[in-house]
C-alpha positions in Angstrom: -71.5 -106.2 -59.3 -72.6 -106.7 -62.9 -69.9 -104.3 -64.1 -67.2 -106.1 -62.1 -68.3 -109.5 -63.6 -68.4 -108.1 -67.1 -65.0 -106.5 -66.7 -63.5 -109.7 -65.4 -65.0 -111.7 -68.3 -63.8 -109.1 -70.9 -60.3 -109.2 -69.4 -60.1 -113.0 -69.5 -61.2 -113.0 -73.1 -58.7 -110.5 -74.3 -55.8 -112.1 -72.4 -56.3 -115.6 -73.8 -54.8 -116.1 -77.2 -56.8 -117.7 -80.0 -54.6 -120.6 -81.0 -55.8 -122.6 -84.0 -54.3 -125.2 -86.2 -52.9 -123.9 -89.4 -51.3 -125.6 -92.4 -48.2 -124.2 -94.0 -47.7 -125.7 -97.5 -44.3 -125.4 -99.2 -44.3 -125.8 -103.0 -42.2 -125.5 -106.1 -43.2 -125.6 -109.8 -43.7 -129.4 -109.6 -46.2 -129.2 -106.7 -46.4 -129.3 -103.0 -43.1 -130.6 -101.5 -43.8 -130.4 -97.8 -46.6 -129.4 -95.4 -46.2 -128.3 -91.7 -48.9 -128.1 -89.1 -48.7 -125.1 -86.8 -50.8 -124.7 -83.7 -50.5 -121.0 -82.7 -52.1 -117.6 -83.3 -52.5 -116.5 -86.9 -49.7 -113.9 -86.6 -47.2 -116.4 -85.2 -48.2 -119.1 -87.6 -47.7 -116.7 -90.5 -44.2 -115.8 -89.2 -43.3 -119.5 -88.8 -44.5 -120.3 -92.3 -42.4 -117.4 -93.6 -39.4 -118.9 -91.7 -40.0 -122.3 -93.4 -40.1 -120.5 -96.7 -36.7 -119.0 -96.1 -35.2 -122.5 -95.7 -35.8 -123.1 -99.4 -34.4 -119.8 -100.5 -30.8 -120.8 -100.3 -30.6 -121.4 -104.1 -30.5 -118.3 -106.4 -33.7 -117.9 -108.5 -35.5 -120.4 -106.4 -39.2 -120.8 -107.3 -40.0 -122.5 -104.0 -42.2 -120.8 -101.4 -44.6 -121.5 -98.6 -48.1 -120.2 -97.8 -50.4 -120.5 -94.9 -53.8 -122.2 -95.3 
């Protein structure tokens, strides 16, 4: 009985994703130009922030980028 309960709890914990609120800050040499709030897992938030960074890379030699806080 204890093993079954423990197994059920462990399965429930591993199947639920740990979504947190992350801040993606986009900047250029003059400072922060835009911030985004992302509520997701860290892996997905990092990918979304990277996608935001690509929006600013349309200009050659762009010094604009984004990072996750």
